[in-house]
Chimera marker file (.cmm) of the C-alpha trace (Angstrom):
<marker_set name="trace">
<marker id="1" x="-13.064" y="14.055" z="17.958" r="1" g="1" b="0" radius="0.5"/>
<marker id="2" x="-13.306" y="16.346" z="20.998" r="1" g="1" b="0" radius="0.5"/>
<marker id="3" x="-15.621" y="14.023" z="23.368" r="1" g="1" b="0" radius="0.5"/>
<marker id="4" x="-14.588" y="10.325" z="23.973" r="1" g="1" b="0" radius="0.5"/>
<marker id="5" x="-17.591" y="8.350" z="24.374" r="1" g="1" b="0" radius="0.5"/>
<marker id="6" x="-16.181" y="4.710" z="24.405" r="1" g="1" b="0" radius="0.5"/>
<marker id="7" x="-12.712" y="3.436" z="25.559" r="1" g="1" b="0" radius="0.5"/>
<marker id="8" x="-12.681" y="-0.343" z="24.600" r="1" g="1" b="0" radius="0.5"/>
<marker id="9" x="-9.924" y="-2.321" z="26.357" r="1" g="1" b="0" radius="0.5"/>
<marker id="10" x="-7.644" y="-4.804" z="24.827" r="1" g="1" b="0" radius="0.5"/>
<marker id="11" x="-6.267" y="-4.401" z="21.286" r="1" g="1" b="0" radius="0.5"/>
<marker id="12" x="-7.974" y="-4.118" z="17.807" r="1" g="1" b="0" radius="0.5"/>
<marker id="13" x="-4.853" y="-5.857" z="15.923" r="1" g="1" b="0" radius="0.5"/>
<marker id="14" x="-2.181" y="-8.075" z="17.302" r="1" g="1" b="0" radius="0.5"/>
<marker id="15" x="0.617" y="-9.908" z="15.445" r="1" g="1" b="0" radius="0.5"/>
<marker id="16" x="0.215" y="-13.575" z="14.562" r="1" g="1" b="0" radius="0.5"/>
<marker id="17" x="2.520" y="-16.109" z="13.067" r="1" g="1" b="0" radius="0.5"/>
<marker id="18" x="5.021" y="-14.610" z="10.776" r="1" g="1" b="0" radius="0.5"/>
<marker id="19" x="3.904" y="-11.157" z="11.749" r="1" g="1" b="0" radius="0.5"/>
<marker id="20" x="5.698" y="-11.796" z="15.015" r="1" g="1" b="0" radius="0.5"/>
<marker id="21" x="9.152" y="-12.200" z="13.478" r="1" g="1" b="0" radius="0.5"/>
<marker id="22" x="11.155" y="-9.107" z="12.312" r="1" g="1" b="0" radius="0.5"/>
<marker id="23" x="13.384" y="-6.257" z="13.358" r="1" g="1" b="0" radius="0.5"/>
<marker id="24" x="11.013" y="-5.296" z="16.256" r="1" g="1" b="0" radius="0.5"/>
<marker id="25" x="9.319" y="-8.700" z="17.266" r="1" g="1" b="0" radius="0.5"/>
<marker id="26" x="5.715" y="-9.090" z="18.338" r="1" g="1" b="0" radius="0.5"/>
<marker id="27" x="4.623" y="-5.538" z="17.506" r="1" g="1" b="0" radius="0.5"/>
<marker id="28" x="2.079" y="-4.172" z="15.067" r="1" g="1" b="0" radius="0.5"/>
<marker id="29" x="1.678" y="-0.481" z="13.849" r="1" g="1" b="0" radius="0.5"/>
<marker id="30" x="-1.529" y="0.484" z="12.293" r="1" g="1" b="0" radius="0.5"/>
<marker id="31" x="-0.498" y="3.055" z="9.428" r="1" g="1" b="0" radius="0.5"/>
<marker id="32" x="-4.199" y="4.096" z="8.354" r="1" g="1" b="0" radius="0.5"/>
<marker id="33" x="-7.514" y="2.698" z="7.009" r="1" g="1" b="0" radius="0.5"/>
<marker id="34" x="-9.715" y="3.380" z="4.187" r="1" g="1" b="0" radius="0.5"/>
<marker id="35" x="-13.510" y="2.950" z="4.448" r="1" g="1" b="0" radius="0.5"/>
<marker id="36" x="-15.750" y="2.042" z="1.250" r="1" g="1" b="0" radius="0.5"/>
<marker id="37" x="-19.126" y="3.438" z="0.428" r="1" g="1" b="0" radius="0.5"/>
<marker id="38" x="-20.488" y="0.206" z="1.289" r="1" g="1" b="0" radius="0.5"/>
<marker id="39" x="-19.088" y="0.244" z="4.945" r="1" g="1" b="0" radius="0.5"/>
<marker id="40" x="-16.279" y="-2.190" z="4.128" r="1" g="1" b="0" radius="0.5"/>
<marker id="41" x="-13.077" y="-1.046" z="6.164" r="1" g="1" b="0" radius="0.5"/>
<marker id="42" x="-9.296" y="-1.762" z="5.066" r="1" g="1" b="0" radius="0.5"/>
<marker id="43" x="-6.940" y="-1.136" z="7.956" r="1" g="1" b="0" radius="0.5"/>
<marker id="44" x="-3.337" y="-0.964" z="6.762" r="1" g="1" b="0" radius="0.5"/>
<marker id="45" x="-0.669" y="-1.861" z="9.288" r="1" g="1" b="0" radius="0.5"/>
<marker id="46" x="2.886" y="-3.182" z="9.523" r="1" g="1" b="0" radius="0.5"/>
<marker id="47" x="4.390" y="-5.989" z="11.680" r="1" g="1" b="0" radius="0.5"/>
<marker id="48" x="7.607" y="-6.092" z="13.353" r="1" g="1" b="0" radius="0.5"/>
<marker id="49" x="9.154" y="-3.134" z="11.210" r="1" g="1" b="0" radius="0.5"/>
<marker id="50" x="9.485" y="-5.672" z="8.458" r="1" g="1" b="0" radius="0.5"/>
<marker id="51" x="6.062" y="-6.260" z="6.406" r="1" g="1" b="0" radius="0.5"/>
<marker id="52" x="2.792" y="-4.444" z="5.332" r="1" g="1" b="0" radius="0.5"/>
<marker id="53" x="-0.383" y="-5.934" z="5.766" r="1" g="1" b="0" radius="0.5"/>
<marker id="54" x="-4.248" y="-5.181" z="5.097" r="1" g="1" b="0" radius="0.5"/>
<marker id="55" x="-6.811" y="-6.291" z="7.354" r="1" g="1" b="0" radius="0.5"/>
<marker id="56" x="-10.548" y="-6.092" z="6.114" r="1" g="1" b="0" radius="0.5"/>
<marker id="57" x="-13.469" y="-5.423" z="8.393" r="1" g="1" b="0" radius="0.5"/>
<marker id="58" x="-16.479" y="-3.203" z="8.294" r="1" g="1" b="0" radius="0.5"/>
<marker id="59" x="-17.613" y="0.195" z="9.891" r="1" g="1" b="0" radius="0.5"/>
<marker id="60" x="-20.433" y="-1.727" z="11.620" r="1" g="1" b="0" radius="0.5"/>
<marker id="61" x="-18.013" y="-4.177" z="13.131" r="1" g="1" b="0" radius="0.5"/>
<marker id="62" x="-15.777" y="-1.572" z="14.418" r="1" g="1" b="0" radius="0.5"/>
<marker id="63" x="-18.428" y="0.624" z="15.934" r="1" g="1" b="0" radius="0.5"/>
<marker id="64" x="-19.662" y="-2.764" z="17.862" r="1" g="1" b="0" radius="0.5"/>
<marker id="65" x="-16.441" y="-3.501" z="18.983" r="1" g="1" b="0" radius="0.5"/>
<marker id="66" x="-16.081" y="0.117" z="20.678" r="1" g="1" b="0" radius="0.5"/>
<marker id="67" x="-19.451" y="0.061" z="21.928" r="1" g="1" b="0" radius="0.5"/>
<marker id="68" x="-19.338" y="-3.343" z="23.665" r="1" g="1" b="0" radius="0.5"/>
<marker id="69" x="-15.969" y="-4.153" z="24.592" r="1" g="1" b="0" radius="0.5"/>
<marker id="70" x="-15.818" y="-3.111" z="28.382" r="1" g="1" b="0" radius="0.5"/>
<marker id="71" x="-13.405" y="-0.416" z="29.334" r="1" g="1" b="0" radius="0.5"/>
<marker id="72" x="-9.955" y="-1.673" z="30.934" r="1" g="1" b="0" radius="0.5"/>
<marker id="73" x="-10.224" y="-1.682" z="34.547" r="1" g="1" b="0" radius="0.5"/>
<marker id="74" x="-6.343" y="-1.302" z="34.827" r="1" g="1" b="0" radius="0.5"/>
<marker id="75" x="-6.021" y="-4.138" z="37.480" r="1" g="1" b="0" radius="0.5"/>
<marker id="76" x="-5.580" y="-8.005" z="37.054" r="1" g="1" b="0" radius="0.5"/>
<marker id="77" x="-8.492" y="-8.626" z="39.697" r="1" g="1" b="0" radius="0.5"/>
<marker id="78" x="-10.950" y="-6.205" z="37.882" r="1" g="1" b="0" radius="0.5"/>
<marker id="79" x="-10.181" y="-7.657" z="34.404" r="1" g="1" b="0" radius="0.5"/>
<marker id="80" x="-10.979" y="-11.189" z="35.901" r="1" g="1" b="0" radius="0.5"/>
<marker id="81" x="-14.178" y="-9.809" z="37.473" r="1" g="1" b="0" radius="0.5"/>
<marker id="82" x="-15.108" y="-8.419" z="34.256" r="1" g="1" b="0" radius="0.5"/>
<marker id="83" x="-14.534" y="-11.495" z="32.179" r="1" g="1" b="0" radius="0.5"/>
<marker id="84" x="-16.659" y="-13.556" z="34.716" r="1" g="1" b="0" radius="0.5"/>
<marker id="85" x="-19.520" y="-10.849" z="34.450" r="1" g="1" b="0" radius="0.5"/>
<marker id="86" x="-19.347" y="-11.165" z="30.542" r="1" g="1" b="0" radius="0.5"/>
<marker id="87" x="-19.365" y="-14.738" z="30.578" r="1" g="1" b="0" radius="0.5"/>
<marker id="88" x="-22.395" y="-15.162" z="33.202" r="1" g="1" b="0" radius="0.5"/>
<marker id="89" x="-24.057" y="-12.709" z="30.680" r="1" g="1" b="0" radius="0.5"/>
<marker id="90" x="-23.439" y="-14.668" z="27.708" r="1" g="1" b="0" radius="0.5"/>
<marker id="91" x="-24.602" y="-17.772" z="29.549" r="1" g="1" b="0" radius="0.5"/>
<marker id="92" x="-27.899" y="-16.162" z="30.285" r="1" g="1" b="0" radius="0.5"/>
<marker id="93" x="-28.424" y="-15.479" z="26.794" r="1" g="1" b="0" radius="0.5"/>
<marker id="94" x="-28.449" y="-19.197" z="25.629" r="1" g="1" b="0" radius="0.5"/>
<link id1="1" id2="2" r="1" g="1" b="0" radius="0.2"/>
<link id1="2" id2="3" r="1" g="1" b="0" radius="0.2"/>
<link id1="3" id2="4" r="1" g="1" b="0" radius="0.2"/>
<link id1="4" id2="5" r="1" g="1" b="0" radius="0.2"/>
<link id1="5" id2="6" r="1" g="1" b="0" radius="0.2"/>
<link id1="6" id2="7" r="1" g="1" b="0" radius="0.2"/>
<link id1="7" id2="8" r="1" g="1" b="0" radius="0.2"/>
<link id1="8" id2="9" r="1" g="1" b="0" radius="0.2"/>
<link id1="9" id2="10" r="1" g="1" b="0" radius="0.2"/>
<link id1="10" id2="11" r="1" g="1" b="0" radius="0.2"/>
<link id1="11" id2="12" r="1" g="1" b="0" radius="0.2"/>
<link id1="12" id2="13" r="1" g="1" b="0" radius="0.2"/>
<link id1="13" id2="14" r="1" g="1" b="0" radius="0.2"/>
<link id1="14" id2="15" r="1" g="1" b="0" radius="0.2"/>
<link id1="15" id2="16" r="1" g="1" b="0" radius="0.2"/>
<link id1="16" id2="17" r="1" g="1" b="0" radius="0.2"/>
<link id1="17" id2="18" r="1" g="1" b="0" radius="0.2"/>
<link id1="18" id2="19" r="1" g="1" b="0" radius="0.2"/>
<link id1="19" id2="20" r="1" g="1" b="0" radius="0.2"/>
<link id1="20" id2="21" r="1" g="1" b="0" radius="0.2"/>
<link id1="21" id2="22" r="1" g="1" b="0" radius="0.2"/>
<link id1="22" id2="23" r="1" g="1" b="0" radius="0.2"/>
<link id1="23" id2="24" r="1" g="1" b="0" radius="0.2"/>
<link id1="24" id2="25" r="1" g="1" b="0" radius="0.2"/>
<link id1="25" id2="26" r="1" g="1" b="0" radius="0.2"/>
<link id1="26" id2="27" r="1" g="1" b="0" radius="0.2"/>
<link id1="27" id2="28" r="1" g="1" b="0" radius="0.2"/>
<link id1="28" id2="29" r="1" g="1" b="0" radius="0.2"/>
<link id1="29" id2="30" r="1" g="1" b="0" radius="0.2"/>
<link id1="30" id2="31" r="1" g="1" b="0" radius="0.2"/>
<link id1="31" id2="32" r="1" g="1" b="0" radius="0.2"/>
<link id1="32" id2="33" r="1" g="1" b="0" radius="0.2"/>
<link id1="33" id2="34" r="1" g="1" b="0" radius="0.2"/>
<link id1="34" id2="35" r="1" g="1" b="0" radius="0.2"/>
<link id1="35" id2="36" r="1" g="1" b="0" radius="0.2"/>
<link id1="36" id2="37" r="1" g="1" b="0" radius="0.2"/>
<link id1="37" id2="38" r="1" g="1" b="0" radius="0.2"/>
<link id1="38" id2="39" r="1" g="1" b="0" radius="0.2"/>
<link id1="39" id2="40" r="1" g="1" b="0" radius="0.2"/>
<link id1="40" id2="41" r="1" g="1" b="0" radius="0.2"/>
<link id1="41" id2="42" r="1" g="1" b="0" radius="0.2"/>
<link id1="42" id2="43" r="1" g="1" b="0" radius="0.2"/>
<link id1="43" id2="44" r="1" g="1" b="0" radius="0.2"/>
<link id1="44" id2="45" r="1" g="1" b="0" radius="0.2"/>
<link id1="45" id2="46" r="1" g="1" b="0" radius="0.2"/>
<link id1="46" id2="47" r="1" g="1" b="0" radius="0.2"/>
<link id1="47" id2="48" r="1" g="1" b="0" radius="0.2"/>
<link id1="48" id2="49" r="1" g="1" b="0" radius="0.2"/>
<link id1="49" id2="50" r="1" g="1" b="0" radius="0.2"/>
<link id1="50" id2="51" r="1" g="1" b="0" radius="0.2"/>
<link id1="51" id2="52" r="1" g="1" b="0" radius="0.2"/>
<link id1="52" id2="53" r="1" g="1" b="0" radius="0.2"/>
<link id1="53" id2="54" r="1" g="1" b="0" radius="0.2"/>
<link id1="54" id2="55" r="1" g="1" b="0" radius="0.2"/>
<link id1="55" id2="56" r="1" g="1" b="0" radius="0.2"/>
<link id1="56" id2="57" r="1" g="1" b="0" radius="0.2"/>
<link id1="57" id2="58" r="1" g="1" b="0" radius="0.2"/>
<link id1="58" id2="59" r="1" g="1" b="0" radius="0.2"/>
<link id1="59" id2="60" r="1" g="1" b="0" radius="0.2"/>
<link id1="60" id2="61" r="1" g="1" b="0" radius="0.2"/>
<link id1="61" id2="62" r="1" g="1" b="0" radius="0.2"/>
<link id1="62" id2="63" r="1" g="1" b="0" radius="0.2"/>
<link id1="63" id2="64" r="1" g="1" b="0" radius="0.2"/>
<link id1="64" id2="65" r="1" g="1" b="0" radius="0.2"/>
<link id1="65" id2="66" r="1" g="1" b="0" radius="0.2"/>
<link id1="66" id2="67" r="1" g="1" b="0" radius="0.2"/>
<link id1="67" id2="68" r="1" g="1" b="0" radius="0.2"/>
<link id1="68" id2="69" r="1" g="1" b="0" radius="0.2"/>
<link id1="69" id2="70" r="1" g="1" b="0" radius="0.2"/>
<link id1="70" id2="71" r="1" g="1" b="0" radius="0.2"/>
<link id1="71" id2="72" r="1" g="1" b="0" radius="0.2"/>
<link id1="72" id2="73" r="1" g="1" b="0" radius="0.2"/>
<link id1="73" id2="74" r="1" g="1" b="0" radius="0.2"/>
<link id1="74" id2="75" r="1" g="1" b="0" radius="0.2"/>
<link id1="75" id2="76" r="1" g="1" b="0" radius="0.2"/>
<link id1="76" id2="77" r="1" g="1" b="0" radius="0.2"/>
<link id1="77" id2="78" r="1" g="1" b="0" radius="0.2"/>
<link id1="78" id2="79" r="1" g="1" b="0" radius="0.2"/>
<link id1="79" id2="80" r="1" g="1" b="0" radius="0.2"/>
<link id1="80" id2="81" r="1" g="1" b="0" radius="0.2"/>
<link id1="81" id2="82" r="1" g="1" b="0" radius="0.2"/>
<link id1="82" id2="83" r="1" g="1" b="0" radius="0.2"/>
<link id1="83" id2="84" r="1" g="1" b="0" radius="0.2"/>
<link id1="84" id2="85" r="1" g="1" b="0" radius="0.2"/>
<link id1="85" id2="86" r="1" g="1" b="0" radius="0.2"/>
<link id1="86" id2="87" r="1" g="1" b="0" radius="0.2"/>
<link id1="87" id2="88" r="1" g="1" b="0" radius="0.2"/>
<link id1="88" id2="89" r="1" g="1" b="0" radius="0.2"/>
<link id1="89" id2="90" r="1" g="1" b="0" radius="0.2"/>
<link id1="90" id2="91" r="1" g="1" b="0" radius="0.2"/>
<link id1="91" id2="92" r="1" g="1" b="0" radius="0.2"/>
<link id1="92" id2="93" r="1" g="1" b="0" radius="0.2"/>
<link id1="93" id2="94" r="1" g="1" b="0" radius="0.2"/>
</marker_set>
């Protein structure tokens, strides 16, 4: 890609449970992904330099994550204000 159109904050994959234990603790590395014709997405990743895993999602869900996860404000205060706005917007929907 030559043009960045979305910059979601946070992380897409994070270690959980036993994925946190290994040579390099509490780290995951995405190694690649494969998309099926039906939109299913398989994301291959390694945890703590010890194990390989596969996470399943969909192209639609990944695009939704990119479009609707706000950009990182780069400050703690900005992140708190961002979360408050998200909570208020969600409450307005219910």
